[in-house]
C-alpha positions in Angstrom: 10.6 -12.6 -3.7 9.7 -13.8 -0.4 7.7 -13.2 2.4 7.3 -12.9 6.2 4.2 -12.3 8.9 4.1 -12.1 12.0 4.5 -8.3 11.8 1.4 -6.6 13.3 3.3 -5.4 16.6 0.3 -4.1 18.6 0.5 -5.8 22.0 4.0 -6.2 24.0 6.4 -5.2 21.0 8.6 -4.5 23.5 12.5 -2.8 23.1 16.3 -4.6 22.2 14.7 -7.6 23.5 11.3 -7.6 22.3 9.3 -9.2 20.1 10.0 -6.6 16.5 14.0 -7.0 17.8 13.5 -11.1 17.7 11.7 -10.3 14.8 14.2 -7.8 12.8 17.0 -10.0 13.9 15.5 -13.0 12.6 15.8 -10.9 9.4 19.4 -10.7 9.4 20.3 -13.8 9.7 18.4 -13.8 6.6 19.9 -12.1 4.1 23.5 -12.3 5.9 22.1 -16.1 5.3 21.0 -15.3 1.8 24.6 -13.1 1.2 26.7 -16.0 2.4 24.9 -18.6 -0.3 25.8 -15.8 -3.1 28.7 -15.0 -3.0 31.3 -12.3 -2.4 31.7 -12.2 -6.3 27.6 -12.7 -6.3 26.6 -10.0 -3.9 28.4 -7.3 -5.1 26.4 -7.4 -8.4 22.9 -8.2 -5.1 20.6 -5.4 -4.2 18.2 -6.3 -1.5 14.9 -4.4 -1.3 13.2 -4.8 2.0 9.4 -2.8 2.5 6.8 -3.0 4.3 2.5 -2.1 3.0 2.9 0.3 5.9 3.8 2.6 8.6 3.9 2.0 12.6 3.4 5.5 14.7 6.3 6.3 17.1 4.7 6.3 20.1 3.5 3.4 22.2 0.4 2.0 22.9 -2.0 1.1 25.9 -0.4 -1.9 24.9 3.2 -2.0 24.8 3.2 -2.1 21.1 2.7 0.5 18.5 -0.3 0.8 16.4 -1.3 1.4 12.4 0.1 4.6 11.2 1.0 6.5 7.8 4.6 6.1 6.0 6.8 3.3 4.9 9.9 2.0 5.3 12.0 0.9 2.9 15.5 -0.7 3.1 18.0 -1.4 0.1 21.0 -4.1 1.1 23.8 -5.3 -0.8 26.9 -5.5 -2.3 25.5 -3.4 -5.7 25.4 0.3 -3.7 27.3 2.0 -4.0 30.1 3.9 -0.8 28.2 7.2 -2.4 25.1 5.8 -1.8 24.7 4.3 1.2 26.2 4.1 4.2 23.2 6.6 5.4 19.8 6.4 6.6 17.4 9.4 4.5 14.2 10.1 6.3 
């Protein structure tokens, strides 16, 4: 279990180079580093779950950020997922 803060992006969220993109890049580097440290054999039997306890609005607010919304996000990553189950976005 890892808890990473700093996701409250009400102001100045940005796009591909903004604050949220930087946080997502850090998360991605962390998961990639974890996978590399596990090694290929252990990664094949691993599933990583990334969740958020609340959702965000799709529409940008007046401060160039997003506000709390309904819903949430769950990401499943790892070699333990079958090709049939992975590689897609489920809405």
